[in-house]
Phi, psi and omega in degrees: 000135180267163179283188190244038178299326180294320177299319178299312181298317181294322180295314180293322179294322179296319177299319179298320179293335177274007179058046178213168173272152173280147174261121180246120184252159183221137166211148176283147174294150177079010184239122002281341171221172179298308180294321178295324177294318177300316179297320180293319179295317177296323178298319178293319179292319176292332180284349176132357176295138179275326184221151178232140172254118176266117180284139173264107186302142183228146183286343180223069185281075190294338181267357184254148179283181187295330181293311180290326175301319178297315180296318178299319180297319178298316181296316182292321178293335176280356175090020181299141179233169180299326176300326177290325177296315178298317178298320179299315177300313183301313185287326177293318180292314182295326182285329189241339183071015181258155182292135181231126177248164171255134172251122187209148164293157188285325187304314180299323180291318179298318181289325180291328182115121183301311182298315182296313182295314182298317180296314181293323178294317178296317179297331178280354182090012179297152181265346180151196183226143167256124188234084189292337184247010178271114178297139181304318184291349178248015189258002188301317183298316177295311185298326178298312179291319181298316180298316181294333183260005177076036180247140176280150172240109185256124176256159182256131176252137180251159178303334181276354183297135178285166177304311177300324179294317179297320178295322179294314180299313185286330178291325182274333186278170177209164181088287173197173174253132177270109179265114179281120188285345184221153170283150177101195186280165178289163177150146178294139180227165183289336181218145178284155187293136178290339182282344187299312180301322179294318179297317178300316179299316180296321178294320181292342176286342185239357182208155172261359177295147173301144179247117183246134188254132176221180181084106173095002180274114190243351183206174184296323181297316177294318179300319180295320179295314181294324181296342180288338183232352182251158176278338179210150179241123185253126181230125180230300186303319181298324178288320177299317180297324178299322177289316181299323184279347183284143182287337179204175186295321179298317178294325179297316180297318178297316181296318180295314181294320180295312180296318180297320179297320177297317179293319180297321177293322183295318182287349177267352180263050182246000000 
């Protein structure tokens, strides 16, 4: 069974034809439990997210802020395994028919086995992987398997990236480009990064891939602003916080679905 890179491409293209940005949501697998995480992800997809990023929890998430670090710690203490991440992708995709990717640091995938992980992700209906810490020049083995199995490989571009670096990232990547709107770790902030529009413009000068902006988008107003110039708006920390702040799982599902609906409406008001 092949992966769903075509579904991802079609979803982003459809949003563009509707003159809006796609909403891409994120939560880590296994948070607050494996089953609870699956339910929360499905709630976000039913609430209006076009695409979902399932985080693979890591014991040393150096690129993530304290909110996602807390969620990863809860998932790991709960015993989440890579098999649970694959199951989360499978159930989210089967329930909603929407593209689901895994966002992961490279080390867990490398230790699990490139061939094994790629095959299981494709068999689960996954659309691909976002690999923020995998250097492009060391990614050939992964990209070869991903391409053969119909999986996207999404790289992250930062405001500090040079022109040659942006060309390298976009030439090697597929699916879309993840444009980080701010330097530093992930996390909801009071204002979206001023560097993001410039980074999007620079990326569009070197690629036809959709450019989706994440890092620091915490509310509907920020999502609406980013949606005016980006092909996709990525929101993670705000959704994680909604789960952390909820008194119980039922309230968490309601909070996730409500916030996602607000964000989905915001990216359509462009």
